[in-house]
C-alpha positions in Angstrom: 0.0 0.0 0.0 1.4 3.4 -1.0 2.2 5.9 1.8 -0.3 8.7 2.1 1.0 12.2 1.8 0.3 14.5 4.7 1.9 17.8 5.6 1.2 20.1 8.5 2.8 23.4 9.2 2.5 25.2 12.5 3.2 28.9 12.9 2.8 30.4 16.3 1.8 34.0 16.5 2.5 34.3 20.2 2.3 38.1 20.4 -1.0 38.1 18.5 -2.3 35.2 20.6 -3.0 32.5 18.0 -1.6 29.5 16.2 -1.9 29.1 12.4 -1.9 25.4 11.3 -2.0 24.5 7.7 -2.8 20.9 6.5 -2.1 19.6 3.0 -2.4 16.1 1.6 -4.5 13.1 2.8 -6.3 13.9 6.0 -7.3 11.3 8.5 -8.6 11.5 12.1 -5.4 10.0 13.4 -3.2 12.5 11.6 -5.4 15.3 12.8 -5.2 14.1 16.4 -1.4 13.7 16.1 -1.0 17.2 14.7 -3.2 18.7 17.5 -1.3 16.9 20.2 2.0 18.2 18.7 0.9 21.8 18.7 -0.4 21.7 22.3 3.2 20.6 23.2 4.8 23.5 21.3 6.7 25.9 23.6 4.6 28.9 22.4 1.3 27.1 23.1 -0.8 28.4 26.0 -4.2 27.0 27.1 -7.0 29.0 25.5 -4.9 30.3 22.6 -6.9 31.0 19.4 -6.4 28.9 16.3 -6.6 29.2 12.6 -6.9 25.7 11.0 -6.4 25.8 7.3 -7.9 22.8 5.6 -8.1 24.4 2.1 -5.4 22.2 0.7 -6.8 18.9 2.0 -10.2 17.2 2.2 -12.3 16.7 5.3 -15.4 15.7 3.4 -14.9 12.0 4.0 -15.2 12.4 7.8 -18.0 10.2 9.2 -20.2 11.0 12.2 -18.4 8.4 14.2 -15.2 10.3 13.6 -16.8 13.6 14.6 -18.1 11.9 17.7 -14.5 10.8 18.5 -13.3 14.4 18.0 -16.1 15.6 20.3 -15.0 13.1 23.0 -11.4 14.2 22.6 -12.3 17.9 22.9 -14.4 17.2 26.0 -11.5 15.5 27.7 -8.7 18.0 26.7 -6.7 18.6 29.9 -5.4 21.9 28.6 -8.8 23.5 28.2 -10.5 25.0 25.2 -9.6 27.7 22.7 -11.4 31.0 22.9 -11.8 31.4 19.1 -11.3 28.9 16.3 -11.6 29.6 12.6 -11.4 26.9 9.9 -10.5 27.6 6.3 -12.0 25.2 3.7 -11.8 24.8 0.0 -15.3 23.6 -1.1 -18.9 24.1 -0.4 -19.3 20.5 0.9 -16.4 21.1 3.4 -17.9 24.4 4.4 -21.2 22.7 5.3 -19.4 19.8 7.0 -17.3 22.2 9.1 -20.4 24.1 10.2 -22.0 20.8 11.2 -18.9 19.8 13.1 -18.9 23.1 14.9 -22.5 22.7 15.9 -21.8 19.2 17.2 -18.7 20.3 19.1 -20.5 23.3 20.7 -21.7 21.1 23.6 -18.1 19.9 24.2 -16.4 23.2 23.8 -18.5 26.4 23.6 -16.1 28.6 21.8 -16.5 31.3 19.1 -16.2 29.4 15.8 -16.2 30.5 12.2 -15.7 28.8 8.8 -14.2 30.7 5.9 -13.1 30.0 2.3 -10.1 32.4 2.4 -7.2 32.8 4.8 -7.5 36.6 4.6 -11.1 36.4 5.7 -10.2 34.1 8.5 -7.4 36.4 9.7 -9.7 39.4 9.5 -12.3 37.6 11.7 -9.7 36.4 14.2 -7.7 39.7 14.4 -9.7 42.5 12.8 -7.7 45.1 10.9 -4.5 42.9 11.0 -5.0 40.5 8.1 -2.6 42.2 5.6 0.2 42.5 8.1 -0.3 39.0 9.3 -0.2 37.6 5.8 3.1 39.4 5.2 4.5 38.1 8.4 3.6 34.5 7.5 5.5 34.8 4.3 8.6 35.8 6.2 8.4 33.0 8.9 9.7 29.5 8.8 7.3 26.8 9.8 8.3 23.6 11.6 6.7 20.4 10.3 4.0 18.5 12.3 4.5 14.8 13.1 3.5 12.5 10.3 4.7 15.0 7.7 5.8 13.1 4.6 7.9 15.8 3.0 11.5 14.7 2.4 12.9 17.2 4.9 11.3 19.9 7.1 11.6 23.5 6.0 14.5 25.4 7.5 
């Protein structure tokens, strides 16, 4: 069986109070859980930090209700607490609808302010009003460490 491609870049915006996590390739529940566990162990992570999860380069449309229920259970049991705000960036209408449904199902487990967007700029504007352009420029200048399970030949330096 061929190895699935999966890449995950984490960029902490400590001063701005959020993490930007970009996923590319073949998504699975296990890979998502591993990436999340990794970013909660990052030295710049603090409980309650906001998050921008960019799924626009991968697909979440194959997620089943059982997997969403597993995510809900994981979120309910998170020892580090919950984020204040969480924004997801998706690439298709189907994923937009699925992300909204997931948010509604997770509301009981973690009542946080959630939003789903099609564009990173819109997500940044919602997360940090008036700072989107500056943040986009900053991200172009930063180096992003790879998440566990990343199948690229070597992490970016």
